[in-house]
N, C-alpha and C positions, 0 to 999 in steps of 0.2 A: 596391324602392321602395314598396311595400306594406308591407313589415317597416319602413322608415324610416319612414312615416303613423304603424303602429301606435304605433310604440315614444315617438313625439313625442306623439303623443296620450296615452297612459298615462303620460307624466312631467307635462304641461301641466295635466293634469285634477286634481293634488293642489297646485294653488297657489291665492289666495284670488281670489273676481272680485266684481267689481258691474257691476249691470245697470242703466243707465236705464228704468223701467219702462213697459210700455205706457200712454199719454197717458190711455185710456179708466180704466184700471184707477187710474191714480195720483191723476188728481185729478177725485175723483168730481162729474158735474154737478150744479149745484146746481138745475136745472129739471127735473131728472129727478123729476117730481112726478107725483102718482094722477092719474088722467083723471077722477076721479070727480064734480069742479067743475060743475054745472049750471049755474053761472050766469057771465057774458062778464063783459067788464071792465068796463062801463058799468054793471051792474046791481050788480055788488059796490062800485064805486064810489059808487053811489046809495046803496047801503047805510050806506057809512061816511060819508056825508055826512049822514047822519040821526043817525049816534050815532059822532061822531069821537074819541072817547075809549075808542070797546073796542077792544080789543088785539087780541080773535081776529078782528074784521072788517078791522082795517087788514093782521094776519096773511095772510090767505085773499085779501086785493085785494092784496098784495104776492105770494104765490106764484103768482097770475092773470097778474100784469104779469110774472112772469121767467121765465114757462113761453112768453111772446111777446116774451122779449128785449128788454124796454122796461125796462132797468137804472137810469136814472135815476128813472123814476116809482115804480119796488118801493124804492130807497134811500129815496125822499120818504114813503114808506107808512111804512117801520119808523121813519123819525127823527121821526113824529109820533108813535107809540108811545114812545118815550122821550122827548120834550117832558113829558106827564103823567106817566111811570113809568120815570126813568133809570136802573132795575137791572132791567127787562126783557130776560130772558137766552136767550129763544128771538128778540127782535128783534135784540140784537147779534150771535146766531149767526152769521145769516143775513146781515145786515151784514157779518161777518167775512169770510165765503166771498164776497160779490158782488165786494168791493173785492179782494180775490183775484184773483176770475175778471176784473175788470177791469185788475190790476195799479197799482192804490193798493194798496203794501203798507205806506206809513206808517198809513193809517186801521185796514189790515185787524190790524195790530200792534197799535193803541189797542185795538180792539175786543177781540182776543184775550187782552192784559193783564188786561182786566175781566171776561172769563167763566173764566178758570183761577182768579180768587179770588173768584166768585163763590158765594153761599149757594146760589142758587136755580139754579143750571146743573148740566145731568143728568151724569153719569160721563164718557160719551159724548161731550157737549160740551167739556167740560175736555181732554180726551184732545186730540180735533179741535184745539182752541186750542194745548196743549203742543206737536201736532207741526206747528203752520203756524208757532209762534215759533222753532221748532226749526230749521223750512226755512228761515226768513227768515236768522236768525244765520250759515248756512251760506252762503247765496247774496248776502246783504250785503257778504260778504267784500271787498275791495277789490278784489282779486288773487286770482284762482283757477288752482291749475295743474292740470291733470286729463289724462285721455287712456288708450288703451287698446292692449293687445296681445293679437293674434291669431293663431290658428296652424291649420291645418287641412290638408286635401288633399280630392283625388277623384279623378273619372275625367273626361276630357274626350273624349266621341264626335267622331270626325271634326272634330277643330279646324281641318285643314289646307283643308275647302271641296272641293268636288265630291263624287261620287260613282262610284265606277267604273261604266263604260260609257255613262254619259253622252254626248249626240252635243251636238259644237259648230257654229253657223253660223258662221264667221269670212271675209268678204266672200260670194265665191261658191262657197266652197269647205266642205267639212262634212266634220268630222276629230271623232276620238273623243278625249273626256279620260278620262286613265287613270291617274287619282289615287284610289286605295283610300280606302274611308273606312277609321278604327280607330281605336282606342281609346288615348288618352295618359294614364299615369296623372302627378298634379300634387301638388304641397306651396306652399303658401303661408302666404307671414306680413306681416301690417298692422304697422302700429305708427302711432298717431295720439300727438301731442303737443298741448296745448291751453292756453293762456293767456288766460285773459278778465279782464278791467278793467271791472268794475263802475261807471257814472260816477253821483254822488252826484245823483240827482235823483226825484222820486215816481214815474217812471215806469219806472225800473230799466232805463236805457237801458246797451246793455253794446257793448266791444268784446273781439273777438276774433282771434288771430293760432292758426293751426294750421298744422301739419306734419304730413305724410303718407308714408307709405313703404311701397310694395306690391312685393312680389315673389311671382311664379309659375315655380317651377322644374320644368319638363317631364323626365319619365325621358329620351327621346329623338325628342323634336318636331322637326323639320327646321326650321323657322324659329327657333329659339333661345326659350330663357328670356325672360320679359319683368322687366322692374324699372321702377317708376314713383317719383318724390320730386314731392313738392307741396307748396305753402305757399297759403295762402288768409287774407286779412285779412276781416273780418266785422264789419258794424255791424248790432244791433238794437235797436228802437224800439218799443215795445207804444205802443198807443192804447187808447181805451174796448172799440171794439169791431174790431180789427183789429192787425195787429204787420207793422211795414217791417222789411224784409232788405236792405242792399246788401251786395257782395263784390268783391274782387278777387280774382284767382287764377293761380299761374304753373305747370307741371308739366314734368318733364322723364320721358322716358319713353328706355329702352334697350332693346336687345337682345342677351344675352350680353356682355352691358357694353360694347357698343359706342353713341354716340349712335344715335338713330333721330329721335324728333319733339319739339319745345317747342311746347307751347301756354299761350295767356295767353289770359283771357278776366275779363267780369264778369259779376255778377248781378243781379237785383231780384228781391226777391218780395216779395209782397202777400197775405198772410191775413188774411180778414175772417170777422165773423159774417154769417150770411144768415136766418136763423131758429133755433126750438128744433131743439138737433142739429145742423143744417147750416151749413157753412164751405165759402168757398172758396178758392182762393188762385190767383193771375196771377203767371207767371214769363216775365219777359224774360230774356236771355241774349246776348251776345256773343262770339266766341272767335275766334283766330288760330292759324294751326298752321303750322310752318315745321319742314317736313321735313328730315333729316338725312344725309349718307354713302348714299344711295341712287342708284341711276341711275332705277329705277322713280318717284322720286318725281314727277317731271314731269308724270302723267300721274294725279296724286292729288289731292285737295283741298287744297291749299296755301296757300289762301287764308282767308278769313273766313268765318264761320258765324252768322246770324243765326237767332232760335229764340224763337217766342212762344206759351205755353203756359197752359190753364187746368185746373183742376182742381175737383172739387167733392166734398164727403164727406159723410154720413148716418150719425150713429151709433143705436144702439140698446143695447140691455141687454147682448146679448152679442156684437156684431158692429157691425164697422164697413164699410160700401160705400162705395166712392170710385171715382169715372169721372172719365178726362182726354180732353184733345183738345190736339195739339201740330204749330206748321206749320215748317216751317224751311228756311231758301235757303244753299245753300253756293255759295262761286265758289274758283274754282281757276284756278292756271295755266294749263292745259290745257281749252279750252272746253269739251270734251265731257265733262266730270269737274264741271263743274257742274251743279248738280239742286235741286229742289225734294223736301223728304219731310214727308210727312203720316201720322200716327202718332195711332190711339184704342186706349185700355184703359181696364181696370177691375179691380179688387182687392177683395178681400172677406178681410178680419180679424176671426177670430174665438177665444173661449177655451172654446168648447161640451167641448174634449177638453183634456186635461190639458196644459199649455203654452198658446201661440197660435201660431197657423194662418193664412197668408196664401196665399192662392190668386189668381193672378194673370194676366191674358191681356190681351195687343195686336195689333193688327194694322195695318201699315205699308206706306205705299208711295212709291217713289223712283223718279221722273221725272225724265229728262236732254233740257233743250232743245237742244242741240247733236249734229248726227251726229261719232259716232268714225270715220274712214278706215278701221279694221279691220273696220267692221261693215258696209261698203255704205252702204246705205238703211234702215237698220232703227236708230230711235231705242229707247235703254235705256229700260229701266222696269222695275224690281224690287217683288218682291211679299215682305215677311217677315210671317210670325208664331210669333209666341211664347206659350207657355205655361208657368207656375213655380210651383211648391208650396214654400213655406219656413216650417219650422217652428222655434219657439224655447222652449226649455224650461230652466226651474231647477232643476238637478241636486240640490240641496239640500231642495226640498220637492215636486221633479215636478212641479211646475204653472208657472202664468205666472210667468216668472221675478220677483224682488223683489229691490230693491239689497241689496248683498252677499252673494250667492249667483252660483255659477258658471252663465253661460250656453252650453248648446248648441243653436248653430244646424245643420239640416241641409236643404240646399236640393237640389231637382229643376228641371230644365228643359229642354224639348223647343221646336227650331225648325226650320220651313221655311221656304224660302228660292226664290225662281223667278223668273227673267230673258227678259223676250223676245229677247234679243239670242241666247242659247244653248242653247234648248231645253233649260234647266240648271234642275235640281232637288237642292237639297239638304236633305239632314235630318241633322242635329245634337242631339247631348243633353250633360248635364252633371250629375253627380251629386257632394254635395261634402259635408265636415262640418268645420265650425270651431267652436272654442272660444277666446272672448274674456274677455278681462281687462280691469277697466276700474280705475284707481288715479286 
């Protein structure tokens, strides 16, 4: 298995790859302005009121308004400059960036075209304008076919759950769990095909159809190899300070080639701007699980799952910090498998070392409201703690991955689980390495 993994990775590394760039590096935040402005917005506005044709004062006012996320006011301040001086490259440059940020690609392209032929624009401004035009030409194609192919592998410690010599309370009888913790090598392959149709409107709405295939091949895992095939239809519509996403999905899971589980669901995501460098995302989802060809499925969550979560993120120069909370309720054919799940977590993404590193931690509790006859009068309550470190690096520059270069992802995770019904503690972990090619 290890020799298979090494050979596969060596073959795969010699192909070409494309990686979506990290959001903070790809789209520089135009509100990342110096903090040495010693006047508040009202004071700046008063100065402009006295001298409305002064371009420097209007630029300063617009930057202050951008810092507070007041895009409409900043546009007004910059357009006031262009009334008296239509060729002001600084005002055009800021307007171009604001319109890109707010999703108005038509006006963003208009100002980019002005800048790249302007004799007053700097070399950096012209270069940025040309990059935006190239990006818009690519994104505005009516149909875009893309996707990725990923190949990797790793070691999964204790995938079957349970550790040797755990004590289990079943009714009034105490027994021993003799599952031995062991490590399992595995290979993974993933494929995604994406067809995006861009609607002809100013806000750049789009519809996506995605097909996903994933396989995890264990060396000798008793429960069998896992494969899943999914399809997702997604609609996206950006607004001035928020983005709306809605999707429906279906997923088929098989174990050793035999049907095991079908999942059908829908999701709604609303991402919105809160303040300078701060954003939030509200997520709601509904899914239905239907198990196949397994006698034990009567005790699993074969009904619906309802989830709502909220994430807030704060960006810094070399890091982004996010935190989230979520609550989920799952019904089931067996009453004792109906539970509520609450989870809280946080992650830090940083580029202070070569590549992109993500530290993630989460804590969750799962409480069952009904008794399981097998466990007597004990209500089941589970606790799960997770910690993960993920590192992405571009192999061409050995730095934060850029479009067009190989992406290597290394991930290490540990998990601790415990439950009230069994004096049960499970410690498990996983280390993996994956190379991804986008096309």
